[in-house]
C-alpha positions in Angstrom: 199.2 249.2 73.2 199.8 247.1 76.3 200.6 248.5 79.8 204.1 248.2 81.1 204.8 246.6 84.5 208.0 246.1 86.6 209.8 242.9 85.7 211.6 240.4 88.0 215.3 239.9 87.2 214.9 236.1 86.9 212.1 236.5 84.3 214.1 239.1 82.3 217.1 236.6 82.1 214.7 233.9 81.0 213.4 236.1 78.2 216.9 236.9 77.0 217.8 233.2 76.9 214.7 232.7 74.7 216.1 235.4 72.3 219.4 233.6 72.0 221.6 235.0 74.7 224.0 232.8 76.7 223.7 232.0 80.4 224.6 234.9 82.7 228.3 235.1 83.6 229.9 237.0 86.5 232.3 239.9 86.0 232.8 243.0 88.1 229.7 244.4 89.9 227.1 242.9 87.6 226.4 239.8 85.6 226.4 239.9 81.9 225.0 237.8 79.0 226.6 237.3 75.6 224.9 237.4 72.2 227.5 236.6 69.7 230.1 239.4 70.1 227.7 241.6 72.0 227.7 241.8 75.8 224.5 242.8 77.8 225.0 243.9 81.4 222.3 242.7 83.8 221.8 245.0 86.8 221.8 243.3 90.2 218.3 244.6 91.2 215.8 241.9 92.1 213.1 243.7 90.2 213.5 246.2 87.3 211.4 249.4 87.3 209.5 250.3 84.1 212.0 253.0 83.0 215.0 250.7 83.7 213.2 247.9 81.8 212.6 250.1 78.8 216.3 251.1 78.7 217.4 247.5 78.9 215.0 246.5 76.1 216.3 249.3 73.9 219.9 248.1 74.5 218.9 244.5 73.6 217.1 245.7 70.5 220.2 247.4 69.2 222.3 244.3 69.9 220.0 241.8 68.2 218.9 244.1 65.4 215.1 243.7 65.8 212.2 245.2 67.7 211.0 243.6 70.9 207.3 244.2 72.0 206.0 244.2 75.5 204.2 240.9 75.0 
């Protein structure tokens, strides 16, 4: 099992694009990315903490319907 580290916002967005999400769009307080009919909110932090990153990954897994590993 790999160790979790904080993740930069820019890197997280890049990884979501690789999974098939559209480019970030503005709306309200946060940007969001679309994956078909699903909308993923992207917090405005410059870096995501490990608990925040795990929560975001769980949300993304539910939207795309598959498991995402730390690698």
